[in-house]
Short mmCIF file of the C-alpha atoms (twelve columns), coordinates in Angstrom:
data_MODEL
# 
_entry.id   MODEL 
# 
loop_
_atom_site.group_PDB 
_atom_site.id 
_atom_site.type_symbol 
_atom_site.label_atom_id 
_atom_site.label_alt_id 
_atom_site.label_comp_id 
_atom_site.label_asym_id 
_atom_site.label_seq_id 
_atom_site.Cartn_x 
_atom_site.Cartn_y 
_atom_site.Cartn_z 
_atom_site.pdbx_PDB_model_num 
ATOM 1   C CA . MET A 1   -4.190  27.125  46.971  1 
ATOM 2   C CA . MET A 2   -3.091  25.620  43.656  1 
ATOM 3   C CA . LYS A 3   0.084   27.120  42.270  1 
ATOM 4   C CA . PRO A 4   -0.372  29.040  38.965  1 
ATOM 5   C CA . ARG A 5   2.189   26.875  37.172  1 
ATOM 6   C CA . LEU A 6   0.503   23.635  38.264  1 
ATOM 7   C CA . LYS A 7   -2.914  25.019  37.322  1 
ATOM 8   C CA . PHE A 8   -1.641  26.034  33.879  1 
ATOM 9   C CA . ALA A 9   -0.152  22.548  33.350  1 
ATOM 10  C CA . LYS A 10  -3.497  20.897  34.147  1 
ATOM 11  C CA . VAL A 11  -5.391  23.236  31.828  1 
ATOM 12  C CA . LYS A 12  -2.849  22.597  29.099  1 
ATOM 13  C CA . GLU A 13  -3.142  18.820  29.540  1 
ATOM 14  C CA . PHE A 14  -6.959  19.073  29.434  1 
ATOM 15  C CA . LEU A 15  -6.940  21.121  26.219  1 
ATOM 16  C CA . ILE A 16  -4.462  18.794  24.497  1 
ATOM 17  C CA . SER A 17  -6.459  15.689  25.425  1 
ATOM 18  C CA . LYS A 18  -9.698  17.247  24.154  1 
ATOM 19  C CA . PHE A 19  -7.985  18.396  20.954  1 
ATOM 20  C CA . ILE A 20  -6.752  14.866  20.260  1 
ATOM 21  C CA . PHE A 21  -10.195 13.436  21.080  1 
ATOM 22  C CA . ILE A 22  -11.970 15.859  18.746  1 
ATOM 23  C CA . ASN A 23  -9.541  15.139  15.914  1 
ATOM 24  C CA . GLY A 24  -10.073 11.412  16.388  1 
ATOM 25  C CA . ILE A 25  -13.855 11.827  16.217  1 
ATOM 26  C CA . LEU A 26  -13.549 14.055  13.141  1 
ATOM 27  C CA . SER A 27  -11.396 11.441  11.409  1 
ATOM 28  C CA . ILE A 28  -14.048 8.781   12.021  1 
ATOM 29  C CA . ILE A 29  -16.808 11.111  10.785  1 
ATOM 30  C CA . VAL A 30  -14.881 11.969  7.612   1 
ATOM 31  C CA . LEU A 31  -14.198 8.291   6.927   1 
ATOM 32  C CA . GLY A 32  -17.887 7.517   7.428   1 
ATOM 33  C CA . LEU A 33  -18.928 10.324  5.077   1 
ATOM 34  C CA . ILE A 34  -16.541 9.078   2.389   1 
ATOM 35  C CA . LEU A 35  -17.957 5.570   2.706   1 
ATOM 36  C CA . ALA A 36  -21.532 6.876   2.604   1 
ATOM 37  C CA . PHE A 37  -20.747 8.937   -0.502  1 
ATOM 38  C CA . LEU A 38  -19.247 5.909   -2.244  1 
ATOM 39  C CA . VAL A 39  -22.150 3.652   -1.277  1 
ATOM 40  C CA . TYR A 40  -24.772 6.170   -2.390  1 
ATOM 41  C CA . ASN A 41  -23.285 6.586   -5.861  1 
ATOM 42  C CA . ALA A 42  -22.424 2.900   -6.207  1 
ATOM 43  C CA . LEU A 43  -26.006 1.889   -5.404  1 
ATOM 44  C CA . GLN A 44  -27.233 4.069   -8.252  1 
ATOM 45  C CA . PHE A 45  -25.127 1.948   -10.593 1 
ATOM 46  C CA . LEU A 46  -25.921 -1.415  -8.994  1 
ATOM 47  C CA . SER A 47  -29.652 -0.686  -9.111  1 
ATOM 48  C CA . THR A 48  -29.411 -0.195  -12.898 1 
ATOM 49  C CA . TYR A 49  -26.682 -2.566  -14.056 1 
ATOM 50  C CA . PRO A 50  -26.851 -6.305  -13.211 1 
ATOM 51  C CA . ILE A 51  -24.657 -7.003  -10.199 1 
ATOM 52  C CA . LEU A 52  -23.622 -10.429 -11.470 1 
ATOM 53  C CA . ASP A 53  -22.520 -8.974  -14.810 1 
ATOM 54  C CA . PHE A 54  -20.529 -6.343  -12.937 1 
ATOM 55  C CA . LEU A 55  -18.747 -8.791  -10.638 1 
ATOM 56  C CA . THR A 56  -18.110 -11.530 -13.212 1 
ATOM 57  C CA . GLY A 57  -17.949 -9.557  -16.460 1 
ATOM 58  C CA . THR A 58  -14.767 -10.025 -18.473 1 
ATOM 59  C CA . ARG A 59  -14.935 -6.798  -20.450 1 
ATOM 60  C CA . TRP A 60  -14.585 -3.204  -19.320 1 
ATOM 61  C CA . ALA A 61  -15.817 -1.048  -22.221 1 
ATOM 62  C CA . PRO A 62  -17.885 1.864   -20.869 1 
ATOM 63  C CA . THR A 63  -17.985 3.729   -24.198 1 
ATOM 64  C CA . SER A 64  -19.070 0.812   -26.403 1 
ATOM 65  C CA . GLU A 65  -22.593 -0.131  -27.408 1 
ATOM 66  C CA . PRO A 66  -23.887 -1.735  -25.302 1 
ATOM 67  C CA . ASN A 67  -21.904 -0.565  -22.298 1 
ATOM 68  C CA . ARG A 68  -19.783 -3.213  -20.585 1 
ATOM 69  C CA . PHE A 69  -18.792 -2.773  -16.965 1 
ATOM 70  C CA . GLY A 70  -17.137 -6.065  -16.049 1 
ATOM 71  C CA . ILE A 71  -14.701 -5.532  -13.190 1 
ATOM 72  C CA . VAL A 72  -12.736 -8.762  -13.664 1 
ATOM 73  C CA . PRO A 73  -10.106 -7.227  -16.040 1 
ATOM 74  C CA . LEU A 74  -9.452  -4.429  -13.549 1 
ATOM 75  C CA . LEU A 75  -9.222  -6.830  -10.614 1 
ATOM 76  C CA . THR A 76  -6.803  -9.111  -12.430 1 
ATOM 77  C CA . GLY A 77  -4.714  -6.131  -13.522 1 
ATOM 78  C CA . SER A 78  -4.520  -4.824  -9.962  1 
ATOM 79  C CA . GLY A 79  -3.785  -8.315  -8.655  1 
ATOM 80  C CA . VAL A 80  -0.972  -9.057  -11.122 1 
ATOM 81  C CA . VAL A 81  0.736   -5.714  -10.487 1 
ATOM 82  C CA . ALA A 82  0.325   -5.890  -6.694  1 
ATOM 83  C CA . PHE A 83  1.490   -9.502  -6.488  1 
ATOM 84  C CA . GLY A 84  4.596   -8.742  -8.520  1 
ATOM 85  C CA . ALA A 85  5.360   -5.690  -6.398  1 
ATOM 86  C CA . ILE A 86  5.084   -7.665  -3.152  1 
ATOM 87  C CA . ILE A 87  7.294   -10.472 -4.497  1 
ATOM 88  C CA . ILE A 88  9.985   -7.891  -5.218  1 
ATOM 89  C CA . ALA A 89  9.527   -5.646  -2.174  1 
ATOM 90  C CA . VAL A 90  9.180   -8.222  0.625   1 
ATOM 91  C CA . PRO A 91  12.630  -9.885  0.459   1 
ATOM 92  C CA . LEU A 92  14.366  -6.571  -0.226  1 
ATOM 93  C CA . GLY A 93  12.442  -4.729  2.490   1 
ATOM 94  C CA . ILE A 94  12.777  -7.358  5.211   1 
ATOM 95  C CA . GLY A 95  16.429  -7.979  4.356   1 
ATOM 96  C CA . SER A 96  17.167  -4.254  4.547   1 
ATOM 97  C CA . ALA A 97  15.293  -3.932  7.854   1 
ATOM 98  C CA . VAL A 98  17.210  -6.854  9.379   1 
ATOM 99  C CA . TYR A 99  20.520  -5.391  8.235   1 
ATOM 100 C CA . ILE A 100 19.730  -1.878  9.504   1 
ATOM 101 C CA . GLY A 101 18.207  -3.056  12.782  1 
ATOM 102 C CA . GLU A 102 20.625  -5.838  13.732  1 
ATOM 103 C CA . LEU A 103 23.749  -6.107  11.620  1 
ATOM 104 C CA . ALA A 104 24.760  -2.656  10.382  1 
ATOM 105 C CA . PRO A 105 27.327  -0.612  12.324  1 
ATOM 106 C CA . LYS A 106 25.881  2.410   14.081  1 
ATOM 107 C CA . ALA A 107 27.466  4.863   11.632  1 
ATOM 108 C CA . VAL A 108 25.999  3.023   8.646   1 
ATOM 109 C CA . ARG A 109 22.609  2.792   10.354  1 
ATOM 110 C CA . GLU A 110 22.528  6.532   10.942  1 
ATOM 111 C CA . ILE A 111 23.151  7.121   7.238   1 
ATOM 112 C CA . LEU A 112 20.693  4.562   5.868   1 
ATOM 113 C CA . LYS A 113 17.693  5.454   8.030   1 
ATOM 114 C CA . PRO A 114 17.332  9.048   6.744   1 
ATOM 115 C CA . ILE A 115 17.797  7.818   3.169   1 
ATOM 116 C CA . ILE A 116 14.916  5.349   3.592   1 
ATOM 117 C CA . GLU A 117 12.718  8.113   5.008   1 
ATOM 118 C CA . VAL A 118 13.558  10.401  2.100   1 
ATOM 119 C CA . LEU A 119 12.553  7.701   -0.398  1 
ATOM 120 C CA . ALA A 120 9.023   7.782   1.029   1 
ATOM 121 C CA . THR A 121 8.709   11.478  0.150   1 
ATOM 122 C CA . ILE A 122 9.367   11.103  -3.587  1 
ATOM 123 C CA . PRO A 123 6.159   12.058  -5.482  1 
ATOM 124 C CA . SER A 124 4.512   9.196   -7.337  1 
ATOM 125 C CA . VAL A 125 4.451   11.197  -10.567 1 
ATOM 126 C CA . VAL A 126 8.246   11.439  -10.436 1 
ATOM 127 C CA . ILE A 127 8.522   7.676   -9.966  1 
ATOM 128 C CA . GLY A 128 6.138   7.181   -12.880 1 
ATOM 129 C CA . PHE A 129 8.207   9.499   -15.056 1 
ATOM 130 C CA . VAL A 130 11.354  7.513   -14.236 1 
ATOM 131 C CA . GLY A 131 9.473   4.350   -15.131 1 
ATOM 132 C CA . ILE A 132 8.426   5.716   -18.513 1 
ATOM 133 C CA . MET A 133 11.805  7.168   -19.468 1 
ATOM 134 C CA . ILE A 134 14.179  4.503   -18.110 1 
ATOM 135 C CA . LEU A 135 12.496  1.290   -16.988 1 
ATOM 136 C CA . ALA A 136 9.930   0.831   -19.780 1 
ATOM 137 C CA . PRO A 137 12.480  1.116   -22.635 1 
ATOM 138 C CA . PHE A 138 14.775  -1.280  -20.765 1 
ATOM 139 C CA . ILE A 139 12.004  -3.890  -20.374 1 
ATOM 140 C CA . ARG A 140 10.995  -3.453  -24.013 1 
ATOM 141 C CA . ASP A 141 14.524  -4.061  -25.284 1 
ATOM 142 C CA . LEU A 142 15.300  -6.838  -22.785 1 
ATOM 143 C CA . PHE A 143 12.263  -8.971  -23.628 1 
ATOM 144 C CA . GLU A 144 11.902  -7.742  -27.247 1 
ATOM 145 C CA . LEU A 145 8.373   -6.422  -26.689 1 
ATOM 146 C CA . ASN A 146 6.334   -3.904  -28.628 1 
ATOM 147 C CA . THR A 147 6.041   -1.739  -25.520 1 
ATOM 148 C CA . GLY A 148 7.711   -1.680  -22.147 1 
ATOM 149 C CA . LEU A 149 4.605   -0.268  -20.449 1 
ATOM 150 C CA . THR A 150 3.638   -3.540  -18.829 1 
ATOM 151 C CA . ALA A 151 2.581   -5.048  -15.521 1 
ATOM 152 C CA . LEU A 152 6.254   -5.750  -14.797 1 
ATOM 153 C CA . ALA A 153 7.112   -2.063  -15.047 1 
ATOM 154 C CA . GLY A 154 4.260   -1.256  -12.679 1 
ATOM 155 C CA . SER A 155 5.333   -3.970  -10.230 1 
ATOM 156 C CA . ILE A 156 8.922   -2.748  -10.101 1 
ATOM 157 C CA . MET A 157 7.933   0.873   -9.576  1 
ATOM 158 C CA . LEU A 158 5.356   -0.005  -6.920  1 
ATOM 159 C CA . ALA A 159 7.866   -2.246  -5.147  1 
ATOM 160 C CA . PHE A 160 10.193  0.747   -4.932  1 
ATOM 161 C CA . MET A 161 7.357   2.798   -3.422  1 
ATOM 162 C CA . ALA A 162 6.434   0.100   -0.892  1 
ATOM 163 C CA . LEU A 163 10.010  -0.418  0.348   1 
ATOM 164 C CA . PRO A 164 10.133  2.549   2.784   1 
ATOM 165 C CA . THR A 165 6.946   1.346   4.523   1 
ATOM 166 C CA . ILE A 166 8.130   -2.256  4.813   1 
ATOM 167 C CA . ILE A 167 11.630  -1.301  5.949   1 
ATOM 168 C CA . SER A 168 10.552  1.277   8.543   1 
ATOM 169 C CA . ILE A 169 7.849   -0.814  10.227  1 
ATOM 170 C CA . SER A 170 9.902   -4.018  10.105  1 
ATOM 171 C CA . GLU A 171 12.834  -2.235  11.701  1 
ATOM 172 C CA . ASP A 172 10.571  -0.854  14.441  1 
ATOM 173 C CA . ALA A 173 9.333   -4.397  15.103  1 
ATOM 174 C CA . ILE A 174 12.900  -5.703  15.266  1 
ATOM 175 C CA . ASN A 175 13.940  -2.924  17.638  1 
ATOM 176 C CA . ALA A 176 10.915  -3.738  19.847  1 
ATOM 177 C CA . VAL A 177 12.265  -7.237  20.550  1 
ATOM 178 C CA . PRO A 178 13.609  -7.193  24.156  1 
ATOM 179 C CA . ASP A 179 17.381  -7.411  24.524  1 
ATOM 180 C CA . LYS A 180 16.983  -10.345 26.921  1 
ATOM 181 C CA . TYR A 181 16.051  -12.492 23.914  1 
ATOM 182 C CA . ARG A 182 19.313  -11.538 22.231  1 
ATOM 183 C CA . PHE A 183 21.419  -12.099 25.338  1 
ATOM 184 C CA . ALA A 184 19.812  -15.476 25.992  1 
ATOM 185 C CA . SER A 185 20.457  -16.575 22.421  1 
ATOM 186 C CA . LEU A 186 24.105  -15.522 22.552  1 
ATOM 187 C CA . ALA A 187 24.516  -17.166 25.964  1 
ATOM 188 C CA . LEU A 188 23.418  -20.467 24.439  1 
ATOM 189 C CA . GLY A 189 26.244  -20.254 21.928  1 
ATOM 190 C CA . ALA A 190 24.475  -18.752 18.905  1 
ATOM 191 C CA . THR A 191 26.433  -16.599 16.502  1 
ATOM 192 C CA . ASN A 192 25.314  -13.061 15.734  1 
ATOM 193 C CA . TRP A 193 23.629  -14.214 12.527  1 
ATOM 194 C CA . GLN A 194 21.965  -17.211 14.213  1 
ATOM 195 C CA . LYS A 195 20.705  -14.907 16.935  1 
ATOM 196 C CA . THR A 196 19.198  -12.660 14.273  1 
ATOM 197 C CA . TYR A 197 17.325  -15.148 12.105  1 
ATOM 198 C CA . LYS A 198 16.471  -17.754 14.768  1 
ATOM 199 C CA . THR A 199 15.490  -15.451 17.627  1 
ATOM 200 C CA . VAL A 200 14.981  -11.802 16.686  1 
ATOM 201 C CA . VAL A 201 13.177  -12.232 13.367  1 
ATOM 202 C CA . PRO A 202 10.680  -14.840 14.671  1 
ATOM 203 C CA . ALA A 203 9.971   -12.644 17.708  1 
ATOM 204 C CA . ALA A 204 9.295   -9.679  15.396  1 
ATOM 205 C CA . SER A 205 7.273   -11.699 12.875  1 
ATOM 206 C CA . SER A 206 3.951   -10.021 13.739  1 
ATOM 207 C CA . GLY A 207 5.346   -6.574  13.054  1 
ATOM 208 C CA . ILE A 208 7.096   -7.750  9.902   1 
ATOM 209 C CA . PHE A 209 3.861   -9.233  8.584   1 
ATOM 210 C CA . ALA A 210 2.072   -5.989  9.419   1 
ATOM 211 C CA . SER A 211 4.656   -4.059  7.417   1 
ATOM 212 C CA . VAL A 212 4.041   -6.331  4.431   1 
ATOM 213 C CA . MET A 213 0.287   -5.776  4.671   1 
ATOM 214 C CA . LEU A 214 0.704   -2.014  4.909   1 
ATOM 215 C CA . GLY A 215 3.082   -2.123  1.965   1 
ATOM 216 C CA . LEU A 216 0.436   -4.083  0.060   1 
ATOM 217 C CA . GLY A 217 -2.118  -1.417  0.940   1 
ATOM 218 C CA . ARG A 218 0.256   1.216   -0.409  1 
ATOM 219 C CA . VAL A 219 0.632   -0.762  -3.629  1 
ATOM 220 C CA . VAL A 220 -3.077  -1.421  -4.146  1 
ATOM 221 C CA . GLY A 221 -4.038  2.202   -3.551  1 
ATOM 222 C CA . GLU A 222 -1.386  3.806   -5.757  1 
ATOM 223 C CA . THR A 223 -2.775  5.669   -8.788  1 
ATOM 224 C CA . MET A 224 -0.414  7.930   -10.705 1 
ATOM 225 C CA . THR A 225 2.484   5.526   -11.118 1 
ATOM 226 C CA . VAL A 226 0.380   2.634   -12.446 1 
ATOM 227 C CA . LEU A 227 -1.520  5.034   -14.673 1 
ATOM 228 C CA . MET A 228 1.766   6.052   -16.295 1 
ATOM 229 C CA . VAL A 229 3.679   2.772   -16.631 1 
ATOM 230 C CA . THR A 230 1.266   -0.177  -16.949 1 
ATOM 231 C CA . GLY A 231 -0.060  0.503   -20.452 1 
ATOM 232 C CA . ASN A 232 -3.743  0.995   -19.470 1 
ATOM 233 C CA . SER A 233 -5.128  -1.987  -21.360 1 
ATOM 234 C CA . PRO A 234 -8.302  -3.366  -19.675 1 
ATOM 235 C CA . ARG A 235 -7.762  -7.001  -20.567 1 
ATOM 236 C CA . ILE A 236 -7.621  -10.191 -18.522 1 
ATOM 237 C CA . VAL A 237 -3.955  -11.118 -18.491 1 
ATOM 238 C CA . PHE A 238 -1.841  -13.136 -16.074 1 
ATOM 239 C CA . SER A 239 1.537   -12.164 -17.511 1 
ATOM 240 C CA . TRP A 240 3.847   -9.456  -16.262 1 
ATOM 241 C CA . LEU A 241 4.971   -8.772  -19.829 1 
ATOM 242 C CA . GLN A 242 1.575   -7.516  -21.010 1 
ATOM 243 C CA . PRO A 243 -0.087  -4.112  -20.566 1 
ATOM 244 C CA . VAL A 244 -2.810  -4.060  -17.887 1 
ATOM 245 C CA . ARG A 245 -5.124  -1.581  -16.230 1 
ATOM 246 C CA . THR A 246 -5.729  -1.339  -12.503 1 
ATOM 247 C CA . ILE A 247 -8.795  -0.140  -10.622 1 
ATOM 248 C CA . THR A 248 -7.094  3.055   -9.518  1 
ATOM 249 C CA . ALA A 249 -5.887  3.855   -13.041 1 
ATOM 250 C CA . SER A 250 -9.394  3.385   -14.420 1 
ATOM 251 C CA . ILE A 251 -10.883 5.824   -11.926 1 
ATOM 252 C CA . ALA A 252 -8.176  8.425   -12.524 1 
ATOM 253 C CA . SER A 253 -8.253  8.219   -16.324 1 
ATOM 254 C CA . GLU A 254 -12.012 8.014   -16.828 1 
ATOM 255 C CA . MET A 255 -13.556 10.211  -14.137 1 
ATOM 256 C CA . GLY A 256 -12.888 13.419  -16.059 1 
ATOM 257 C CA . GLN A 257 -14.450 12.028  -19.230 1 
ATOM 258 C CA . THR A 258 -17.817 10.958  -17.832 1 
ATOM 259 C CA . VAL A 259 -21.150 12.751  -17.546 1 
ATOM 260 C CA . GLN A 260 -21.906 13.445  -13.903 1 
ATOM 261 C CA . GLY A 261 -24.834 11.333  -12.796 1 
ATOM 262 C CA . GLY A 262 -24.562 8.945   -15.746 1 
ATOM 263 C CA . LEU A 263 -24.140 5.183   -15.672 1 
ATOM 264 C CA . HIS A 264 -20.405 5.361   -16.366 1 
ATOM 265 C CA . PHE A 265 -19.988 7.946   -13.607 1 
ATOM 266 C CA . SER A 266 -21.716 5.761   -11.020 1 
ATOM 267 C CA . ALA A 267 -19.820 2.679   -12.262 1 
ATOM 268 C CA . LEU A 268 -16.558 4.340   -11.289 1 
ATOM 269 C CA . PHE A 269 -17.916 4.841   -7.781  1 
ATOM 270 C CA . ALA A 270 -18.825 1.158   -7.693  1 
ATOM 271 C CA . ILE A 271 -15.272 0.083   -8.450  1 
ATOM 272 C CA . GLY A 272 -14.081 2.756   -6.019  1 
ATOM 273 C CA . LEU A 273 -16.224 1.146   -3.327  1 
ATOM 274 C CA . ILE A 274 -14.657 -2.237  -4.037  1 
ATOM 275 C CA . LEU A 275 -11.199 -0.664  -3.831  1 
ATOM 276 C CA . PHE A 276 -12.157 0.981   -0.532  1 
ATOM 277 C CA . VAL A 277 -13.249 -2.379  0.910   1 
ATOM 278 C CA . ILE A 278 -10.063 -4.105  -0.281  1 
ATOM 279 C CA . THR A 279 -7.738  -1.490  1.212   1 
ATOM 280 C CA . PHE A 280 -9.805  -1.329  4.419   1 
ATOM 281 C CA . VAL A 281 -9.501  -5.089  4.928   1 
ATOM 282 C CA . ILE A 282 -5.752  -5.000  4.213   1 
ATOM 283 C CA . ASN A 283 -5.169  -2.194  6.725   1 
ATOM 284 C CA . LEU A 284 -7.423  -3.877  9.294   1 
ATOM 285 C CA . ILE A 285 -5.355  -7.057  9.096   1 
ATOM 286 C CA . ALA A 286 -2.160  -5.015  9.375   1 
ATOM 287 C CA . ASP A 287 -3.494  -3.197  12.443  1 
ATOM 288 C CA . LYS A 288 -4.249  -6.501  14.167  1 
ATOM 289 C CA . PHE A 289 -0.642  -7.575  13.749  1 
ATOM 290 C CA . ILE A 290 0.784   -4.179  14.722  1 
ATOM 291 C CA . THR A 291 -0.927  -4.451  18.108  1 
ATOM 292 C CA . ARG A 292 0.976   -7.679  18.740  1 
ATOM 293 C CA . ILE A 293 4.286   -5.809  18.604  1 
ATOM 294 C CA . ARG A 294 3.496   -4.306  22.005  1 
ATOM 295 C CA . ASP A 295 3.179   -7.784  23.495  1 
ATOM 296 C CA . VAL A 296 6.803   -8.663  22.684  1 
ATOM 297 C CA . GLU A 297 8.212   -7.006  25.768  1 
# 
């Protein structure tokens, strides 16, 4: 006869496994419903407005006559801000992860890791407020501009927001490198620093790249910060010292001003669908590289 304690453990394991399974299925269903909702509303716009004009149009002016819904200014704005943020965040994030994971004393590591985790919890509106009050005036005075609300301000703030993701995942990848790699490198006469950048970092490169991609996804999908600090000017610019508008900022600033069911309303769902596809592809690439971390053992 099965002991009551063993029977309870099996029932508990069964319930937990089913609970996890159901939550996984629900997550997939919710994601599918979101995609279906975006596609349905986006098709209403694409069936009315010329697709080619939407994808190649150089002017976003939904309130003008005639209406202009060219997505190119929003794509370039998002691209300039995201590219600048990654340029700033990648060397800082990877360098910090290498220091925390390999070079820092244990006492320092135990202090820095909680600080990095706390940085990820700062609300985006707070970061945007700091950007408006401190960073934007500094950029304006430094470069003698009319306004400091520029793509550079957005890039710096988004880089700050992407750092916790890049640092945490990169450090996990570095810690996943087997110690036998380190011992073998040291046995061959490498110094501690040579062991780090010639052995450990290359072995963890898949995880580090995944952290960069996830950080990029965080940057591309951010709304409130870029809405506050980038100037919200829907123009095609390739300079970090000019105001820009991103896709996310356009959706956030215009959705409350549109007539539900109108052309402008459905246009915002169309650009939301494009944003969904972009972030989905970025996270899919990151997931492919994250799975390689498990192979480095």
